[in-house]
Backbone as a chain_set.jsonl record, in Angstrom:
{"seq": "XXXXXXXXXXXXXXXXXXXXXXXXXXXXXXXXXXXXXXXXXXXXXXXXXXXXXXXXXXXXXXXXXXXXXXXXXXX", "coords": {"N": [[8.317, -64.904, 106.678], [8.711, -61.386, 106.658], [7.924, -58.538, 108.51], [7.842, -55.241, 107.686], [8.327, -51.752, 108.103], [7.13, -48.935, 106.135], [9.63, -47.769, 104.316], [12.746, -46.764, 102.694], [14.464, -48.923, 103.107], [13.212, -51.307, 102.65], [13.366, -52.358, 99.988], [16.109, -53.05, 99.784], [16.376, -54.935, 101.863], [14.659, -57.021, 101.015], [15.926, -57.746, 98.644], [18.397, -58.817, 99.428], [17.769, -60.765, 101.28], [16.037, -62.643, 100.226], [13.416, -63.317, 100.966], [9.844, -62.94, 101.365], [8.359, -59.681, 101.887], [6.481, -57.226, 103.75], [5.109, -54.074, 103.491], [3.6, -51.656, 105.385], [1.368, -49.006, 105.818], [0.456, -46.663, 108.463], [-2.44, -47.376, 110.474], [-3.383, -49.645, 109.167], [-3.966, -53.151, 108.675], [-2.616, -56.453, 108.568], [-4.049, -59.396, 108.192], [-4.086, -62.746, 109.185], [-5.651, -65.812, 108.672], [-5.985, -69.114, 109.198], [-4.84, -70.51, 106.298], [-4.915, -68.218, 104.808], [-4.921, -64.694, 103.909], [-5.708, -61.222, 104.523], [-6.137, -57.692, 103.889], [-6.728, -54.893, 105.909], [-7.842, -51.612, 105.904], [-8.13, -48.508, 107.512], [-8.346, -46.127, 106.303], [-8.835, -45.362, 102.975], [-6.773, -44.143, 101.545], [-4.405, -45.029, 102.623], [-1.563, -47.21, 102.247], [-0.55, -50.531, 101.36], [1.988, -52.765, 100.666], [3.262, -55.639, 99.023], [6.286, -57.349, 98.899], [8.685, -59.154, 96.992], [11.502, -61.118, 96.149], [12.294, -61.941, 93.027], [14.176, -63.902, 91.098], [16.41, -62.174, 91.529], [15.293, -59.683, 91.159], [13.451, -57.199, 92.707], [10.121, -57.447, 93.315], [7.2, -55.525, 93.529], [3.957, -55.274, 94.747], [0.629, -54.029, 95.102], [-1.946, -55.085, 97.048], [-5.357, -55.114, 96.101], [-7.849, -55.969, 96.854], [-9.944, -56.502, 99.716], [-10.68, -58.969, 100.494], [-10.251, -62.353, 101.731], [-7.298, -64.031, 100.726], [-5.216, -66.657, 99.345], [-2.308, -67.489, 101.246], [-0.244, -68.511, 99.831], [0.072, -66.936, 97.61], [1.888, -64.971, 98.247], [4.143, -66.217, 99.171]], "CA": [[7.879, -63.599, 106.226], [9.215, -60.28, 107.456], [7.058, -57.364, 108.564], [8.733, -54.096, 107.598], [7.63, -50.47, 107.936], [7.337, -48.341, 104.812], [10.793, -46.899, 104.17], [13.608, -47.221, 101.598], [15.216, -50.139, 103.417], [12.432, -52.476, 102.216], [13.917, -52.917, 98.751], [17.396, -53.69, 100.024], [16.171, -56.128, 102.689], [14.084, -58.089, 100.199], [16.871, -58.182, 97.616], [19.487, -59.613, 99.995], [17.304, -61.829, 102.16], [15.299, -63.625, 99.437], [12.166, -63.691, 101.61], [8.813, -61.931, 101.131], [8.232, -58.604, 102.852], [5.224, -56.484, 103.749], [5.234, -52.68, 103.92], [2.245, -51.279, 105.806], [1.169, -47.67, 106.382], [-0.29, -46.603, 109.72], [-3.879, -47.64, 110.433], [-3.663, -50.786, 108.307], [-3.698, -54.433, 109.332], [-2.404, -57.642, 107.755], [-4.732, -60.405, 108.988], [-3.906, -64.123, 108.727], [-6.578, -66.786, 109.239], [-5.658, -70.408, 108.6], [-3.84, -70.361, 105.243], [-5.326, -67.083, 103.985], [-4.644, -63.374, 104.468], [-6.421, -60.078, 103.959], [-5.67, -56.377, 104.304], [-7.771, -53.986, 106.399], [-7.377, -50.217, 105.952], [-9.13, -47.599, 108.066], [-8.413, -45.011, 105.366], [-8.506, -45.882, 101.64], [-5.539, -43.525, 101.053], [-3.259, -45.761, 103.156], [-0.988, -48.173, 101.316], [0.073, -51.776, 101.779], [2.699, -53.353, 99.545], [3.903, -56.931, 99.203], [7.547, -57.387, 98.181], [9.281, -60.464, 96.835], [12.672, -61.127, 95.286], [12.124, -62.946, 91.982], [15.373, -63.965, 90.247], [17.248, -61.005, 91.732], [14.547, -58.448, 90.93], [12.447, -56.996, 93.748], [8.781, -57.205, 92.782], [6.335, -54.829, 94.495], [2.57, -55.179, 94.311], [-0.305, -53.515, 96.099], [-3.21, -55.825, 97.013], [-6.475, -54.193, 95.947], [-9.058, -56.525, 97.461], [-9.881, -56.752, 101.162], [-11.161, -60.333, 100.725], [-9.192, -63.307, 102.05], [-6.601, -64.649, 99.603], [-4.269, -67.663, 99.828], [-0.969, -67.03, 101.604], [0.7, -68.984, 98.808], [0.277, -65.853, 96.644], [3.018, -64.119, 98.622], [5.287, -67.031, 99.58]], "C": [[8.408, -62.553, 107.193], [8.217, -59.136, 107.39], [7.947, -56.139, 108.665], [7.915, -52.821, 107.459], [7.939, -49.895, 106.556], [8.492, -47.351, 104.846], [11.731, -47.49, 103.124], [14.371, -48.512, 101.874], [14.509, -51.406, 102.93], [13.063, -53.131, 101.0], [15.232, -53.641, 99.003], [17.251, -54.945, 100.882], [15.636, -57.286, 101.872], [15.099, -58.614, 99.192], [17.996, -59.038, 98.19], [18.995, -60.799, 100.807], [16.531, -62.916, 101.43], [14.04, -64.141, 100.134], [11.135, -62.603, 101.345], [8.805, -60.877, 102.234], [6.904, -57.9, 102.701], [5.519, -55.08, 104.256], [3.827, -52.166, 104.183], [2.249, -49.859, 106.365], [0.48, -47.776, 107.738], [-1.775, -46.88, 109.463], [-4.27, -48.685, 109.4], [-3.342, -52.054, 109.093], [-3.522, -55.517, 108.286], [-2.923, -58.803, 108.594], [-4.503, -61.778, 108.363], [-4.905, -65.005, 109.451], [-6.399, -68.09, 108.468], [-4.571, -70.2, 107.545], [-4.184, -69.218, 104.289], [-4.973, -65.775, 104.691], [-5.58, -62.351, 103.85], [-5.858, -58.801, 104.558], [-6.87, -55.564, 104.772], [-7.157, -52.591, 106.501], [-8.486, -49.366, 106.554], [-9.311, -46.372, 107.176], [-7.996, -45.519, 103.988], [-7.219, -45.287, 101.044], [-4.288, -44.251, 101.547], [-2.829, -46.848, 102.179], [-0.451, -49.398, 102.038], [0.731, -52.361, 100.537], [3.281, -54.699, 99.953], [5.145, -56.94, 98.326], [8.047, -58.814, 98.109], [10.468, -60.343, 95.895], [12.522, -62.282, 94.301], [13.331, -62.871, 91.056], [16.214, -62.681, 90.317], [16.573, -59.665, 91.501], [13.475, -58.335, 92.007], [11.128, -56.607, 93.102], [7.933, -56.572, 93.875], [4.921, -54.816, 93.941], [1.696, -54.72, 95.468], [-1.597, -54.317, 96.0], [-4.383, -54.851, 96.956], [-7.749, -54.691, 96.619], [-8.876, -56.702, 98.958], [-10.457, -58.121, 101.509], [-9.976, -61.24, 101.033], [-8.643, -63.929, 100.779], [-5.62, -65.675, 100.156], [-2.898, -67.062, 100.136], [0.058, -67.463, 100.562], [0.945, -67.93, 97.732], [1.484, -64.998, 96.982], [4.233, -64.904, 99.089], [5.933, -67.68, 98.388]], "O": [[8.535, -62.803, 108.392], [7.72, -58.808, 106.312], [8.719, -56.004, 109.614], [6.903, -52.817, 106.759], [8.889, -50.314, 105.894], [8.351, -46.233, 105.342], [11.523, -48.628, 102.703], [14.877, -49.133, 100.939], [15.135, -52.459, 102.811], [13.272, -54.344, 100.992], [15.442, -54.738, 98.485], [17.949, -55.93, 100.64], [16.105, -58.415, 102.016], [15.126, -59.813, 98.915], [18.505, -59.913, 97.49], [19.745, -61.756, 101.003], [16.379, -64.015, 101.963], [13.639, -65.284, 99.914], [11.508, -61.451, 101.122], [9.194, -61.147, 103.37], [6.272, -57.969, 101.647], [6.109, -54.912, 105.323], [2.962, -52.232, 103.31], [3.024, -49.54, 107.266], [-0.016, -48.838, 108.114], [-2.285, -46.643, 108.368], [-5.356, -48.623, 108.824], [-2.559, -52.036, 110.042], [-4.187, -55.511, 107.25], [-2.309, -59.162, 109.599], [-4.7, -61.959, 107.161], [-5.009, -64.966, 110.677], [-6.628, -68.159, 107.261], [-3.476, -69.75, 107.884], [-3.803, -69.236, 103.118], [-4.755, -65.745, 105.903], [-6.167, -62.581, 102.793], [-5.192, -58.821, 105.594], [-7.909, -55.547, 104.112], [-6.097, -52.407, 107.1], [-9.646, -49.481, 106.159], [-10.311, -45.663, 107.284], [-6.9, -46.06, 103.848], [-6.64, -45.873, 100.129], [-3.219, -44.105, 100.953], [-3.632, -47.341, 101.387], [0.035, -49.317, 103.166], [0.108, -52.443, 99.479], [3.735, -54.876, 101.084], [5.08, -56.585, 97.149], [7.863, -59.594, 99.043], [10.44, -59.554, 94.95], [12.609, -63.45, 94.68], [13.495, -61.9, 90.318], [16.669, -62.17, 89.293], [17.21, -58.62, 91.632], [12.684, -59.257, 92.202], [11.025, -55.58, 92.432], [7.946, -57.029, 95.017], [4.7, -54.399, 92.804], [1.979, -54.981, 96.638], [-2.283, -54.247, 94.98], [-4.399, -53.862, 97.69], [-8.637, -53.894, 96.921], [-7.78, -57.017, 99.421], [-10.698, -58.412, 102.68], [-8.842, -60.948, 100.653], [-9.39, -64.306, 99.877], [-5.227, -65.581, 101.318], [-2.391, -66.231, 99.383], [1.114, -66.843, 100.433], [1.935, -68.022, 97.006], [2.053, -64.361, 96.096], [5.267, -64.302, 99.38], [6.916, -68.406, 98.538]]}, "num_chains": 1, "name": "protein.A"}
């Protein structure tokens, strides 16, 4: 997994590298515990996006829950 700041390079990195990416605004955290992850935001306006290259198309989704989820969802 690659940790990337929020900027236009995210899409190009994910499309050529074929690995998942995470774009995180300031004051957010991506927490991993065992085989699960969760997102913590100090301000609800902040954004976190998960990127993945699926068959040559970069997919972007924003996790909405702050509960732990399986890491397999993003790998």
